[in-house]
N, C-alpha and C positions, 0 to 999 in steps of 0.2 A: 593664726590669730588667738592670743590670751584672753580668756572670759575674764581673768582677776583684772585687766585693762578697764573693764566696762564698771562704772560707776554711776549712781542714782544722779538723775537730772541730765546725764548727756542728750544731747540732739541728736535723734536718728533720722536720716534723710536718705530717700531713693536714690537708684544709679542718676535718676534725671535730676538731682538736686533737690528734690521737692518735700518738705517735710513732712516726715510721717508720725514725730511726736517726742515724746521724751521717756528716758529709760525709768521705771520704777524700781525693780530691780531683776537680778537673774535668777531663774529658777530651773535648775537642771542644766536642759541644754536648749532652753528658750529664754529671751529676753521680753521681760512683761512690762509691757508700756503704761504708765501713766493715764488713769481714767479721766482727770483733768482737762486733758488736751484730747480727748475722743469726743467726737460729735455724738454719739450715742452714749455717752457717759457710762461706758462699760470698760474693763481692761480687755487688751488685744495683746497677743503674744508673737513673736516673731524668732525663726528658729535661728540658733546660731551659726547655722551652717551658710546663712544667708549674708552673713557680715563680710563684705569686702574689703575694709580697711577701718582702721582707728586712726584718728589724728586730729591735734586740735581741740580735743573734748566732744568729738562728733564722731558718729557712727555711721557709714555709709555702707549701706547694701547692695548687693548686686543685682537687684531688681527694682523696679519702680513700683512707687503706691498703686495698690489695688483699690 
């Protein structure tokens, strides 16, 4: 996975296909999710190591939403 493929506003989904949020930006080895899509109004982070695939402007993770 090449982190340069990750762009702002891309949809992030868990391995079960459920939406997790959208990308705000990449910071180091983490994806920072937009706080506008968060239930608690806070930014959340996902490790790049958890990205299983990037296809059709969608990032699919190797694990489910928790």
